[in-house]
C-alpha positions in Angstrom: 67.3 65.5 84.5 64.0 67.5 84.8 63.9 69.8 81.8 60.3 71.1 82.5 61.5 74.4 84.0 63.8 75.1 81.1 61.1 74.0 78.6 58.6 76.3 80.3 61.1 79.2 80.1 61.6 78.5 76.4 57.8 78.4 75.9 57.5 81.8 77.6 60.3 83.2 75.5 58.5 82.0 72.3 55.2 83.5 73.4 56.8 86.8 74.4 59.0 87.3 71.4 57.0 85.6 68.6 53.4 86.0 70.0 52.8 82.2 69.5 51.4 80.0 72.2 53.5 76.9 72.3 52.2 73.5 73.5 54.4 71.6 75.9 54.1 67.8 75.5 55.8 65.7 78.1 58.2 63.2 76.6 60.6 60.7 78.0 64.3 59.7 77.8 65.4 63.3 77.6 63.7 64.0 74.3 63.2 67.7 73.5 62.0 68.8 70.1 60.6 72.0 68.9 58.2 71.7 65.9 56.6 74.2 63.7 53.8 72.9 61.4 54.9 69.4 62.1 58.6 69.9 61.1 61.3 69.7 63.7 63.2 73.0 63.9 65.3 72.1 67.0 66.2 68.7 68.4 68.1 68.0 71.6 68.7 64.5 70.3 70.5 65.8 67.2 72.5 68.6 69.0 73.1 66.7 72.2 72.2 69.8 74.2 69.3 71.9 75.3 69.0 75.2 73.3 70.5 78.4 74.6 68.3 81.4 75.4 67.2 83.0 72.1 68.4 80.1 69.9 65.0 78.6 69.1 63.4 82.1 68.6 66.2 82.9 66.2 65.5 79.7 64.3 61.7 80.2 64.2 61.6 83.8 63.3 62.7 83.5 59.6 60.4 80.5 59.1 57.5 82.6 60.3 58.4 85.5 58.1 58.9 83.5 54.9 
């Protein structure tokens, strides 16, 4: 499955809501991870699903504030 459109939408959401500029790095085998300062904050591999709208932003927000 091509996750690029969904990843691009998630990147736009992060930029709009958190004022961060995410970097999309193409992977393979369905890997989709979101990292902040080198630490994985969301992994499609671990959850077996792509994140829902707002889910990654909600995960990132407290990490950015604290």
